[in-house]
NULUMDO-696336 format. One record per atom (N, C-alpha, C): residue number from 1; residue in three letters; atom name; y, x, z. Coordinates in steps of 0.1 Angstrom, whole numbers. Layout:
BEGIN
k_r_a_y_x_z
NUM_ala_CA_Y_X_Z
...
END
This chain:
BEGIN
k_r_a_y_x_z
1_lys_N_371_1105_1219
1_lys_CA_378_1097_1229
1_lys_C_368_1090_1238
2_tyr_N_372_1088_1251
2_tyr_CA_365_1081_1261
2_tyr_C_372_1068_1265
3_asp_N_365_1058_1267
3_asp_CA_371_1046_1272
3_asp_C_370_1047_1288
4_val_N_381_1052_1294
4_val_CA_381_1055_1308
4_val_C_381_1042_1316
5_leu_N_383_1030_1310
5_leu_CA_384_1018_1317
5_leu_C_370_1010_1316
6_glu_N_361_1016_1308
6_glu_CA_348_1010_1306
6_glu_C_341_1007_1320
7_gly_N_337_995_1322
7_gly_CA_330_992_1335
7_gly_C_339_988_1346
8_leu_N_352_989_1344
8_leu_CA_362_986_1354
8_leu_C_364_970_1355
9_lys_N_360_965_1366
9_lys_CA_360_950_1368
9_lys_C_374_945_1372
10_lys_N_376_932_1371
10_lys_CA_388_925_1376
10_lys_C_390_929_1390
11_asn_N_402_931_1394
11_asn_CA_407_935_1407
11_asn_C_401_948_1412
12_gly_N_397_957_1402
12_gly_CA_392_970_1405
12_gly_C_403_980_1408
13_lys_N_399_992_1410
13_lys_CA_408_1003_1413
13_lys_C_406_1014_1402
14_phe_N_417_1020_1397
14_phe_CA_416_1030_1387
14_phe_C_424_1042_1391
15_leu_N_418_1053_1391
15_leu_CA_425_1066_1395
15_leu_C_425_1075_1382
16_leu_N_437_1078_1377
16_leu_CA_438_1087_1365
16_leu_C_443_1100_1369
17_asn_N_436_1111_1366
17_asn_CA_440_1124_1368
17_asn_C_449_1128_1356
18_thr_N_462_1130_1358
18_thr_CA_471_1132_1347
18_thr_C_482_1141_1351
19_ile_N_488_1147_1341
19_ile_CA_501_1155_1344
19_ile_C_513_1146_1343
20_trp_N_511_1134_1338
20_trp_CA_523_1125_1336
20_trp_C_529_1120_1349
21_thr_N_542_1119_1349
21_thr_CA_549_1112_1360
21_thr_C_547_1097_1359
22_pro_N_550_1089_1369
22_pro_CA_549_1074_1367
22_pro_C_557_1069_1355
23_glu_N_569_1075_1352
23_glu_CA_577_1071_1341
23_glu_C_570_1074_1328
24_glu_N_564_1086_1327
24_glu_CA_556_1090_1315
24_glu_C_544_1082_1313
25_val_N_538_1078_1324
25_val_CA_526_1069_1323
25_val_C_530_1056_1316
26_asn_N_542_1050_1320
26_asn_CA_547_1038_1313
26_asn_C_549_1040_1298
27_glu_N_554_1052_1295
27_glu_CA_558_1055_1281
27_glu_C_545_1059_1273
28_lys_N_536_1066_1278
28_lys_CA_525_1072_1270
28_lys_C_512_1065_1271
29_leu_N_509_1057_1281
29_leu_CA_496_1050_1282
29_leu_C_495_1040_1270
30_pro_N_484_1040_1264
30_pro_CA_482_1031_1252
30_pro_C_484_1016_1257
31_ala_N_490_1008_1248
31_ala_CA_493_994_1251
31_ala_C_480_987_1255
32_ser_N_469_990_1249
32_ser_CA_456_983_1252
32_ser_C_452_986_1266
33_met_N_454_998_1271
33_met_CA_451_1001_1285
33_met_C_460_994_1294
34_lys_N_473_994_1291
34_lys_CA_483_987_1300
34_lys_C_479_973_1301
35_arg_N_476_967_1290
35_arg_CA_473_952_1289
35_arg_C_460_950_1298
36_tyr_N_450_958_1296
36_tyr_CA_438_956_1304
36_tyr_C_441_957_1319
37_ile_N_448_967_1323
37_ile_CA_452_969_1337
37_ile_C_459_957_1342
38_ala_N_469_952_1335
38_ala_CA_478_941_1339
38_ala_C_470_928_1340
39_glu_N_462_925_1329
39_glu_CA_455_912_1328
39_glu_C_444_911_1338
40_asn_N_438_923_1343
40_asn_CA_427_923_1352
40_asn_C_431_926_1366
41_asn_N_444_926_1369
41_asn_CA_449_929_1383
41_asn_C_443_942_1389
42_ile_N_443_952_1381
42_ile_CA_438_965_1385
42_ile_C_448_973_1394
43_asp_N_443_978_1405
43_asp_CA_452_987_1413
43_asp_C_451_1001_1406
44_phe_N_462_1006_1402
44_phe_CA_463_1018_1393
44_phe_C_470_1029_1401
45_tyr_N_463_1040_1401
45_tyr_CA_468_1052_1408
45_tyr_C_467_1064_1399
46_thr_N_476_1074_1401
46_thr_CA_476_1087_1394
46_thr_C_476_1098_1404
47_leu_N_472_1110_1399
47_leu_CA_471_1122_1407
47_leu_C_471_1133_1397
48_asn_N_478_1144_1400
48_asn_CA_477_1156_1391
48_asn_C_469_1167_1398
49_ala_N_456_1165_1398
49_ala_CA_446_1173_1405
49_ala_C_446_1188_1400
50_val_N_448_1189_1387
50_val_CA_448_1203_1381
50_val_C_460_1211_1387
51_lys_N_472_1205_1388
51_lys_CA_483_1212_1393
51_lys_C_481_1216_1408
52_ile_N_475_1206_1416
52_ile_CA_472_1209_1430
52_ile_C_462_1220_1431
53_ala_N_452_1220_1423
53_ala_CA_442_1230_1424
53_ala_C_448_1244_1421
54_gln_N_456_1245_1411
54_gln_CA_463_1257_1407
54_gln_C_472_1262_1418
55_glu_N_479_1253_1424
55_glu_CA_489_1257_1435
55_glu_C_481_1262_1447
56_ile_N_470_1256_1450
56_ile_CA_462_1260_1462
56_ile_C_454_1274_1459
57_gly_N_451_1276_1447
57_gly_CA_444_1288_1443
57_gly_C_429_1285_1439
58_leu_N_426_1273_1436
58_leu_CA_413_1269_1432
58_leu_C_411_1269_1417
59_gly_N_421_1274_1410
59_gly_CA_420_1274_1395
59_gly_C_418_1260_1390
60_gly_N_408_1257_1382
60_gly_CA_406_1244_1376
60_gly_C_396_1236_1384
61_arg_N_393_1240_1396
61_arg_CA_383_1232_1404
61_arg_C_390_1221_1411
62_ile_N_387_1209_1406
62_ile_CA_394_1197_1411
62_ile_C_385_1188_1419
63_asn_N_372_1191_1421
63_asn_CA_363_1181_1427
63_asn_C_367_1176_1441
64_met_N_371_1185_1449
64_met_CA_374_1181_1463
64_met_C_387_1173_1463
65_ile_N_396_1176_1455
65_ile_CA_409_1168_1454
65_ile_C_406_1154_1449
66_met_N_398_1153_1439
66_met_CA_394_1140_1434
66_met_C_386_1132_1443
67_gln_N_376_1138_1450
67_gln_CA_368_1131_1460
67_gln_C_377_1125_1471
68_ala_N_386_1134_1476
68_ala_CA_396_1129_1487
68_ala_C_404_1118_1482
69_ala_N_409_1118_1470
69_ala_CA_417_1108_1465
69_ala_C_409_1095_1463
70_phe_N_397_1096_1459
70_phe_CA_388_1085_1457
70_phe_C_386_1078_1471
71_phe_N_383_1086_1481
71_phe_CA_381_1079_1494
71_phe_C_394_1073_1500
72_lys_N_406_1078_1496
72_lys_CA_418_1072_1500
72_lys_C_420_1058_1494
73_ile_N_417_1057_1482
73_ile_CA_419_1044_1475
73_ile_C_407_1034_1476
74_ala_N_395_1039_1479
74_ala_CA_383_1031_1478
74_ala_C_381_1022_1490
75_asn_N_386_1026_1502
75_asn_CA_385_1018_1514
75_asn_C_370_1015_1517
76_ile_N_361_1025_1514
76_ile_CA_347_1023_1518
76_ile_C_346_1026_1533
77_ile_N_352_1037_1537
77_ile_CA_353_1041_1551
77_ile_C_367_1045_1554
78_pro_N_371_1045_1567
78_pro_CA_385_1049_1569
78_pro_C_387_1063_1564
79_val_N_399_1065_1558
79_val_CA_402_1078_1551
79_val_C_401_1089_1561
80_glu_N_405_1087_1573
80_glu_CA_404_1098_1583
80_glu_C_389_1103_1585
81_asp_N_380_1093_1585
81_asp_CA_366_1097_1586
81_asp_C_361_1104_1573
82_ala_N_365_1099_1562
82_ala_CA_362_1106_1549
82_ala_C_366_1120_1549
83_val_N_379_1122_1553
83_val_CA_384_1136_1554
83_val_C_376_1145_1563
84_lys_N_372_1140_1574
84_lys_CA_363_1147_1584
84_lys_C_350_1151_1577
85_tyr_N_344_1141_1571
85_tyr_CA_331_1143_1565
85_tyr_C_332_1153_1553
86_leu_N_342_1152_1545
86_leu_CA_344_1162_1534
86_leu_C_347_1176_1540
87_lys_N_355_1177_1550
87_lys_CA_357_1190_1556
87_lys_C_345_1196_1562
88_asp_N_336_1188_1568
88_asp_CA_323_1192_1574
88_asp_C_315_1198_1562
89_ala_N_315_1190_1551
89_ala_CA_307_1194_1539
89_ala_C_312_1207_1534
90_val_N_325_1210_1534
90_val_CA_331_1222_1529
90_val_C_325_1234_1537
91_val_N_325_1232_1550
91_val_CA_320_1243_1559
91_val_C_306_1246_1555
92_lys_N_297_1236_1554
92_lys_CA_283_1238_1551
92_lys_C_281_1244_1537
93_ser_N_289_1239_1527
93_ser_CA_288_1244_1513
93_ser_C_294_1258_1511
94_tyr_N_305_1260_1517
94_tyr_CA_313_1272_1513
94_tyr_C_315_1282_1525
95_gly_N_310_1279_1537
95_gly_CA_312_1287_1548
95_gly_C_309_1302_1546
96_lys_N_298_1304_1539
96_lys_CA_293_1318_1537
96_lys_C_303_1325_1527
97_lys_N_311_1318_1520
97_lys_CA_320_1325_1511
97_lys_C_333_1329_1518
98_gly_N_335_1326_1531
98_gly_CA_346_1331_1538
98_gly_C_356_1320_1542
99_glu_N_364_1324_1552
99_glu_CA_375_1315_1557
99_glu_C_385_1311_1546
100_lys_N_388_1320_1538
100_lys_CA_398_1317_1527
100_lys_C_394_1306_1518
101_val_N_381_1306_1514
101_val_CA_376_1296_1505
101_val_C_375_1282_1512
102_val_N_371_1283_1525
102_val_CA_370_1270_1533
102_val_C_384_1264_1534
103_asn_N_394_1273_1538
103_asn_CA_408_1268_1539
103_asn_C_414_1262_1526
104_met_N_411_1269_1515
104_met_CA_416_1264_1502
104_met_C_410_1250_1499
105_asn_N_397_1248_1502
105_asn_CA_391_1235_1500
105_asn_C_396_1225_1509
106_asn_N_398_1228_1522
106_asn_CA_404_1219_1531
106_asn_C_418_1215_1527
107_ala_N_426_1224_1522
107_ala_CA_439_1221_1517
107_ala_C_438_1212_1505
108_ala_N_428_1214_1497
108_ala_CA_426_1205_1485
108_ala_C_423_1191_1490
109_ile_N_415_1189_1500
109_ile_CA_412_1176_1506
109_ile_C_425_1169_1511
110_asp_N_433_1177_1518
110_asp_CA_445_1171_1524
110_asp_C_455_1167_1513
111_lys_N_456_1176_1503
111_lys_CA_465_1173_1492
111_lys_C_460_1161_1483
112_gly_N_447_1160_1482
112_gly_CA_442_1149_1474
112_gly_C_445_1136_1480
113_val_N_445_1135_1494
113_val_CA_448_1123_1501
113_val_C_463_1120_1500
114_glu_N_471_1131_1502
114_glu_CA_486_1129_1502
114_glu_C_492_1127_1488
115_ser_N_486_1131_1478
115_ser_CA_492_1131_1465
115_ser_C_490_1120_1455
116_val_N_482_1110_1460
116_val_CA_479_1098_1452
116_val_C_491_1090_1450
117_val_N_494_1086_1438
117_val_CA_506_1078_1435
117_val_C_502_1064_1430
118_lys_N_506_1054_1437
118_lys_CA_503_1040_1432
118_lys_C_513_1037_1421
119_ile_N_508_1033_1410
119_ile_CA_516_1028_1399
119_ile_C_518_1013_1400
120_glu_N_530_1009_1401
120_glu_CA_533_995_1401
120_glu_C_533_990_1387
121_val_N_524_980_1384
121_val_CA_522_975_1371
121_val_C_533_965_1367
122_pro_N_541_969_1357
122_pro_CA_552_959_1353
122_pro_C_546_947_1346
123_ala_N_554_936_1347
123_ala_CA_550_924_1341
123_ala_C_548_925_1325
124_asp_N_556_934_1320
124_asp_CA_556_936_1305
124_asp_C_544_943_1300
125_trp_N_535_947_1308
125_trp_CA_522_953_1304
125_trp_C_513_942_1299
126_lys_N_515_930_1302
126_lys_CA_506_919_1298
126_lys_C_507_916_1283
END
């Protein structure tokens, strides 16, 4: 088992790649995790990157989806700029593999940004 919250500071942001719906997150997330998230005012987000990758045709390759989702929630740079930089990197990295591969990765970036779900942390998690 891994402590996926290790190093997460108060008022931090946590992105969980999961197959669970928000309702299932509430049911299945361990009480200790819920308590840590609630007590430390963590912004909690989920994403089903594996499902997105499979729908797009990327198999289990979730890196572009997760990077896009990260930039959406991190507010390091405007998300529109991050998407542009990621798509430029896709052309550089995968351009020789053909238009289909580039298009799949660009779709992964778009879906990663669109598919992030903010989990509202209930008071009873404390």
